[in-house]
N, C-alpha and C positions, 0 to 999 in steps of 0.2 A: 741098215741099207736095203736097198730096192731088194723085193727077192727075184727079180729076172738077172742079176749082176748078182746076186747072192742077195777171282774174280778177284804203294797197297799192297802187301805183302801179310796181311790178315792170316795167323792162324786158323782161323773159324772159318776162311773162305777160300777156294781153289780158282776160280776162275772171274773172279771180280772185285770190284774195288767199290764198297757199300758205307756212308760214312754215317757216323753214329754221334748224337750231342748230348749232353749234359744238361738240356735246360736253359735257356736263356739266360742273362745277368739280368739282376735289378736294377731298372732306366736309372741314372742319373736324378737326383732331386724327387725319389720318392722312399728314400730310406723313412723308418719311424720316428715320428716329429720332427719331418722336415715342413720346411713352411713355405718350401720354393714349388710353386706351381707345376704340375705338373705339363712336360710337353706333349705336343698334340702326336699321337701316332702315325710314324712316317710307313708311309707306305710298302710292301713286302718288295725287295732288292730280286730283280727277275737276274735268274742265272744266268754267266754269260752263255751263250752259244757256241759250239763247233764251227770253224770252218764248212762251208755246203762241199770244199774238196779238200781231201786231206791229203796225206806223204807217207811215204814208209820207204823204209832203207833198211837192210840189213847189216846192224851195224859190227857184228861177230857171230862163230858157231860158238854156244858154250861148249858143247859136250856132240862126240860122236858114238858109233857104232852099238846105237841101241839095239834091241831085237824086240819087235813088234808091241812098241809101247803103248798107252794107254792114257793111265790117267798120270798127274802129276800132283804135289803136294808141297807147295812152297814154306820152308822152315825157316819160324820168326830168326833164329840163330844166324841166319844164311844157307844157302843150298836148297835142294830140289829131293823131292823124292820120289822114284819112277818108276812104275810096274811096268812088267811087261804081259800082255794079254796072254800070251800062251802059253809061257812055264809056269806064272803065277809068281815071279820072283820080285824081288822089289831091291834098288840101287838108291845111292845117295850120290846125288852130281855137286863137287863143288861146284858155283858156277864163277869162280875167278878161277879156278885153272883148267877147269873141263874134268878133274881126276872122277871116276865112279870108284865107289867104294859098296861092295856088297854089302845089304842088311840082311836080308833072310828071304824065307817064301811064306806064303799064305798056304796053310793044310788044305785040301779037299779043294782045289781048285781044278775044274774039268772045261779044259778047252776042247770046243765043239763048233764050228761054223765061225760066229760072230760073239761067243762066250769065252770065258774066260777070266780072267782079272781085268775089271773096269776101273771105274771108277775111286781114287783115293781122296780124303779128306783130313784134317785134322780137329783134333776134337777144340770148342772154342774153351777151354781152360787147360791146353797142352803146358803152358808153362806151370801145372801144378800135376797133372794128371800123365801127360807126355803119351796121349793114348792117341793110333792113328786110325780113321776107320777105313773100311774098303768095301766094294760093292762086288761080287762076283760071281759065275755059276759053277755052280757043284753038279754031281750027276743025274739030280731028282729037281733041281729048282733054281734060282737066283736067290742073293742074300745078304746081307749085308752083316759084318762080324767088325769089333774091335780089337786092336792087339796095342799092348806094350811096347815104346820103342826107346829103346835105349842103347843108344852109339858109343856108353864106353864098354859093351860087352864086344866077345871076338866079333870079327868080320865074318859075316855071314849069319852070324846067331844072335843077332840085335832086336829082333820078332820077339815077343812074349807070345802067349797060347791065344789062340784067340777065343772070345764070348763074341757070340751071335746072339745079335739083338734084334734081328726080322728075317725070319726064313718065309718061304712057300710066296716068295713072287715066282710068276710062271717063266719058265725057260724055253728056249727055242734054237734051232740051229741058224735064226735071224732073232733080229728085232728084238734085242734083252736090253735095251738102253742101258743105265751101268753110271751116267754123270750122278754124283752127291756133293753136296757142299753145303755148309752150315749157314744159314742166313742172318740178317745184323738182328733178327728175335734169337738165336741162339739153338734157334728147332733145326733138325737136320732134314733136307729136301732130299729127294729122290726123282731121279725120271727115268720111265717105266720103258718096256716097247710092249705092242700086243703079241709077240713071238710068231706073227705070220697068220695069226688067229683074229682076224677082222671085227670080231663081235666083244670082246673081251675089251676093246675101246668103250664101249659104251655101257658095260658091265660094271656098274657100282658095287659089285658084290667082289669082283676080283682085282689084286694087285695091277694088273696085265695094260699095258697102254694110259699110263696115268701121269701125274703126278704126286706123289706121296708127302707127308708134312708128318715128322716124328719128333719124341723128345730124344735128348740124347741116348737114350735107352729103350730106343724104338717103339715106345707108346704112344697112343695116337696124341698130337698137342694139341693144347688146349685153343679155342675158336677155330680148329678144323669146322667145313662144312658141316659136317655129323660128328657128333661129340664123341662115339667108338669108333670111328674110322680113319685110317689114317691119310684119305683120298681129297686131296687138295684142289685137285682139276683133275676135269678127266676126256675122253675122247680124242687120246692122241696115240700116234702109230707107232713114233720111235723119238724119245726124246735123249740126246748127247748132250746138250747144252743150258747149263743155268747160271745167271749171272744180276745181280743187283745192281741199279742205278743211285747216282749221287742223294733219289730221295725214297731210296729204298723200294721200289719197284722191282718187280721176279720177272724177266724175261727169261726165255727158252727157246732152241732154236729144233726142230724136228724136221725129219725124214718125210718127203713126201712118197708117190708111189710110181706115176708116170708122168706126172703134169707139174705139180705145184711143192717145192721145197717150201719153210714157211718158217719166220723170226714172230713169236707170238709175245703179248703181253699179257702174264700170268697174272687170271682173280681169283680166288676162292671158290670155288663151289661151279664156275662155268667150264661150258661142254664146247670144246674145238674142232670137234666135227667129223674126224675118221669114224669112220669108213664113209657117213653120209657127205662131209663135204672135202675137197682136197684144194686147198686156198682160198681164196674168196667166192666165196659163194651167195652171201646177201641172204642168208636162210635163218630168218627168226628163231630162234633158240641157241643158236649156234655163235662163236665169237670167231670174226674174220681176222686173219692172219695181219700184223702192220706190215711187213714186209713179206715178198714172196719170190721166188726164182724158179727158172724153167730147171726137174733133177739133174741135166747133164751139166749145169753151171754150179751146184753146189754139193750137195748130197753133206750140209752142214753136220759138224759134232760140236766141238766144245765154242763157248763163246766166252767173250769177256766183256767188261766196260771199265772204257777208260777214254779222258779227255772228252767226255761229252759226247762220245760214239759206244755204240756196239760191234764190237769186232767179233767176225763170224770166219773160221777155222774151214776149208769144206775138205771134202774126199776126194770123191768124181771127179768134183768143178776143182782141185789144182790150184785153189786161189785163195786170197782172204779176203774176206767183205767189210770193209765199213759202212756203215749205216749212220750219220750223223743226226742224232735226235733235237727236235724243240720238244720236250715234257714228254709227253707219249705219240708223236709224231714225227715220221723223217723230215728232214729241212730241206731234202734232197733227195738224189735218186740214189742208190747203194751204188758203192765203188770198191772195183775188183785191185787187187796188188796183189802182183809175185806170179800173174798167173802161169802156170807152166813149168816155174823154175828150179822146184823145191819137192813137185809132186804131191804126192798126196799130204793133207796137211789133219791134224788129229784134232790135236787143244792146243789154246791160246788163255794166256795169262797177262794179267797185269803186273808189271816190274815195275812199279814207279813212275814219278810224271813222264809222260811222255815214252815209256818203253813197255814193251810187252816179250813175253817170252814165246816162241812158236813151235811146236812138235813136230815133225815130219811123219808119216807113218806109211812107211814103201815097203816095210819087210812084214805086211801082216796076210802076204798072199795074195790080195788085190795089186798090190801096185809093182812097178818096174822097181828094185833097189838099184840106186847108185852106189860108188863107194863110198866108203862113211856112211851109210845110211843104217840106223835113223840119228837122226840129228835133234837138238836144241838149238832154237836162234835168237837172239837177244836183235830185238826190233827198235829203231828210231822214230816214233809216230807223231801226226801234227794230224 
């Protein structure tokens, strides 16, 4: 958040729908010993583009009565794990009935300002290891830990002891980042904030103001820009949204300060400008955002990719943004939905063809709660 005011139900990803393939099948007539002449190579088929203008309809309220919710992890067997930023607890939501079941608490969570229990993600091998990853603030830092989740244990005692895989991410009363998700490469990505210390975003020896890429054990992932570093990209102010599109390209949302919030296409080793540039600056050496908004219209947190569009949950802007894409470029101007109807919007997830889950965030001391807040909404979208 600004200092002045203070992704398909894949178990490996939270806020996105990212496709994988096992490789093309052998074309007909090209088998071993075939005497048939190979056909001419057909030109690649262009992906169907989303409509320039979309639609959003609130189909139902999945559940309500959540307190300071932040991270969500969709379970492959059905249901959602939702974390409370302020008290460090996790509940399971039955998406059919809305029933909430206490899962447990993450030890060591220290809520101050914007810190606390933030992002949640399931292991890419959740079917065999049942691991839940959490990004959270402690008394000394931000860190990432993993815990065994066992729904067969008694209510409120379903989380095992935490195994910390990464510690030492700088913390602050603001700009703690916090979104984590596993990518199509099965590596763990984390968006961090610069804690209000601007220079950390450009300091590649610091984990603050970065997008980090690591193995499930918290080690620098093979193929990172620097072999011994977790840093995947830098020059970020406060990244709270990560999602992959259908071609496995990484997108991120980022809070600006006073002028421009951003949607960025993230590439390894690139510098996204903060604090030298806010929004589109056109300066050599810095990557300009694909889309930008006035800070009063967005404060973008979670994002998801669905139906050829990036969807962005906005806090201060209290609206859901839709950015239709033609590969890496918007094919139309961003379009806003639900303006002011549900207050602050924290997280959005792809929930199957033409559907999203949307998490409100009015009980975090920044919003104006209404009866029933906070809630998970199911949306029908195009």
